[in-house]
C-alpha positions as CSV (number, residue, x, y, z in Angstrom):
1,M,2.4,-56.9,64.9
2,D,1.9,-53.4,65.8
3,E,-0.6,-51.6,63.6
4,G,1.5,-48.4,63.5
5,F,4.4,-50.5,62.2
6,M,2.3,-51.9,59.4
7,V,1.2,-48.4,58.3
8,S,4.9,-47.4,58.2
9,V,5.8,-50.4,56.1
10,R,3.0,-49.7,53.6
11,L,4.0,-46.1,53.3
12,V,7.7,-47.1,52.6
13,V,6.6,-49.6,50.0
14,A,4.3,-47.0,48.3
15,V,7.1,-44.4,48.2
16,V,9.6,-47.0,46.8
17,L,7.1,-48.0,44.1
18,V,6.5,-44.3,43.1
19,V,10.2,-43.6,42.9
20,A,10.8,-46.8,40.9
21,A,8.0,-45.9,38.4
22,A,9.4,-42.4,38.0
23,G,12.9,-43.8,37.4
24,V,11.7,-46.3,34.8
25,G,9.7,-43.5,33.0
26,A,12.7,-41.2,32.9
27,L,14.9,-44.0,31.6
28,L,12.4,-44.8,28.8
29,I,12.1,-41.2,27.7
30,G,15.9,-40.8,27.6
31,L,16.3,-43.9,25.4
32,Q,14.0,-42.6,22.6
33,P,15.9,-41.3,19.6
34,A,15.6,-37.5,19.0
35,Q,13.2,-36.6,16.3
36,P,14.4,-34.0,13.8
37,P,12.2,-31.0,13.5
38,Q,9.7,-31.2,10.7
39,T,10.1,-28.7,7.9
40,N,8.0,-27.9,4.9
41,T,9.9,-27.5,1.7
42,T,8.6,-25.7,-1.3
43,T,10.4,-25.8,-4.6
44,T,9.8,-22.8,-6.9
45,K,10.9,-22.7,-10.5
46,T,12.3,-19.4,-11.5
47,E,12.6,-18.4,-15.2
48,T,14.8,-15.6,-16.3
49,T,13.9,-13.7,-19.4
50,Q,16.4,-11.3,-20.9
51,T,15.1,-8.1,-22.5
52,P,17.0,-6.6,-25.4
53,A,18.9,-3.4,-24.5
54,T,16.8,-1.5,-27.1
55,T,13.6,-2.0,-25.2
56,K,12.6,1.0,-23.1
57,P,10.8,0.5,-19.9
58,S,7.3,2.0,-19.5
59,T,7.3,5.4,-17.9
60,Q,3.6,5.7,-17.3
61,N,2.8,7.6,-14.2
62,I,-0.5,8.5,-12.5
63,V,-1.1,12.2,-12.0
64,S,-3.7,12.4,-9.3
65,L,-5.4,15.5,-8.0
66,T,-8.6,16.8,-6.4
67,L,-10.7,19.7,-7.8
68,Y,-13.4,21.4,-5.7
69,L,-16.1,22.7,-8.0
70,N,-16.9,26.1,-6.5
71,D,-19.1,28.9,-7.7
72,Y,-17.5,29.9,-11.0
73,G,-14.1,28.4,-10.2
74,Y,-12.1,25.4,-9.1
75,N,-10.4,25.0,-5.7
76,A,-11.8,28.3,-4.2
77,S,-10.4,30.6,-6.9
78,R,-11.6,32.0,-10.2
79,G,-10.4,29.8,-12.9
80,G,-8.5,26.7,-11.9
81,P,-5.1,25.3,-11.3
82,T,-2.8,24.3,-14.2
83,I,-2.6,20.5,-14.5
84,T,0.7,19.2,-15.9
85,A,1.3,15.7,-17.2
86,Y,3.4,13.9,-19.8
87,V,2.4,11.9,-22.8
88,G,1.5,8.4,-21.6
89,D,0.6,9.4,-18.1
90,I,-2.8,8.6,-16.6
91,I,-4.6,11.7,-15.3
92,R,-7.0,10.9,-12.4
93,I,-9.1,13.8,-11.1
94,T,-11.4,13.5,-8.1
95,L,-14.1,16.1,-8.5
96,I,-16.0,17.3,-5.4
97,G,-19.1,19.5,-5.7
98,N,-18.6,22.5,-3.4
99,S,-21.0,25.2,-4.7
100,T,-23.5,27.2,-2.7
101,G,-27.2,26.7,-3.1
102,P,-28.6,24.6,-6.0
103,I,-25.8,25.5,-8.4
104,V,-24.2,22.5,-10.2
105,H,-20.8,22.3,-11.9
106,D,-18.9,19.9,-14.1
107,F,-15.5,19.3,-15.7
108,V,-15.2,19.3,-19.5
109,L,-12.2,18.8,-21.8
110,D,-13.5,18.5,-25.4
111,E,-13.5,20.0,-28.9
112,K,-14.8,23.3,-27.5
113,S,-11.7,23.6,-25.2
114,P,-10.3,23.2,-28.0
115,S,-8.7,19.8,-27.4
116,P,-8.6,16.3,-29.0
117,Y,-9.8,14.8,-25.7
118,N,-13.4,14.0,-24.9
119,V,-13.7,14.0,-21.2
120,K,-16.9,15.1,-19.4
121,S,-18.0,14.6,-15.8
122,N,-21.5,14.6,-14.5
123,R,-23.0,17.8,-13.2
124,L,-22.3,17.8,-9.4
125,S,-24.0,19.6,-6.6
126,R,-22.6,20.3,-3.2
127,G,-21.2,17.1,-1.6
128,Q,-21.3,14.9,-4.7
129,T,-18.1,13.3,-5.9
130,Q,-16.9,11.7,-9.1
131,V,-13.5,10.4,-10.3
132,I,-12.6,10.9,-13.9
133,E,-9.6,9.3,-15.5
134,F,-8.0,9.4,-19.0
135,T,-4.7,8.8,-20.6
136,A,-2.7,11.8,-21.8
137,N,-1.7,10.6,-25.2
138,I,-1.6,13.9,-27.2
139,P,0.7,16.7,-26.2
140,G,-0.4,20.3,-26.1
141,E,-2.0,22.9,-23.9
142,F,-5.8,22.8,-23.5
143,K,-8.4,24.4,-21.4
144,Y,-10.8,22.5,-19.2
145,Y,-14.0,24.3,-18.2
146,C,-17.4,24.1,-16.6
147,S,-20.1,23.7,-19.3
148,V,-23.1,24.8,-17.2
149,A,-24.9,27.7,-18.8
150,P,-28.1,29.3,-17.3
151,P,-31.0,30.0,-19.6
152,A,-30.1,33.7,-19.4
153,G,-26.8,35.4,-18.6
154,L,-23.2,34.3,-18.7
155,S,-22.1,30.6,-18.7
156,H,-19.9,29.5,-15.9
157,R,-17.0,29.4,-18.3
158,D,-17.7,33.0,-19.4
159,R,-17.6,33.8,-15.6
160,G,-14.0,32.4,-15.4
161,Q,-14.6,28.8,-14.5
162,E,-11.8,27.2,-16.6
163,G,-8.2,26.1,-16.2
164,V,-5.3,24.8,-18.2
165,I,-4.1,21.3,-18.7
166,R,-0.6,21.0,-20.2
167,I,0.5,17.6,-21.7
168,L,4.3,17.6,-22.3
169,A,6.2,15.3,-24.7
170,R,8.6,12.9,-23.0
């Protein structure tokens, strides 16, 4: 037999075997039943509670502002802005020291305001920050002020570093 003929026969046999194997594989894959996609199921129990119609929802808000503690004033002016809130509100004030030189300032709302509140910040120099927070639970109009007083001369409050906080009834 011719050697070239034998190579051709072997090549034909190899091709037939590869095609047969591919056909059997495809047949086996096609016969497998389709798998349903897997899902995760979570059961949550929900409870419903009815509130009587006479119950009033809470109307507490947060009144948030920033005050710059300047030389003898708040927010670059003599005095300070009027802060308005309602009874039940939370008042959150971010204080930022913004004075020149070694002067310090603070924020006070106390019996000397006069007010029923007792709110006092630290004394802050330029670049220092403090957040104070309190609940406005007593209506009225009160003065907040800087309590710094030098050994001689006028206090910061006497120089005009004060503002008004107005707490309104709901």
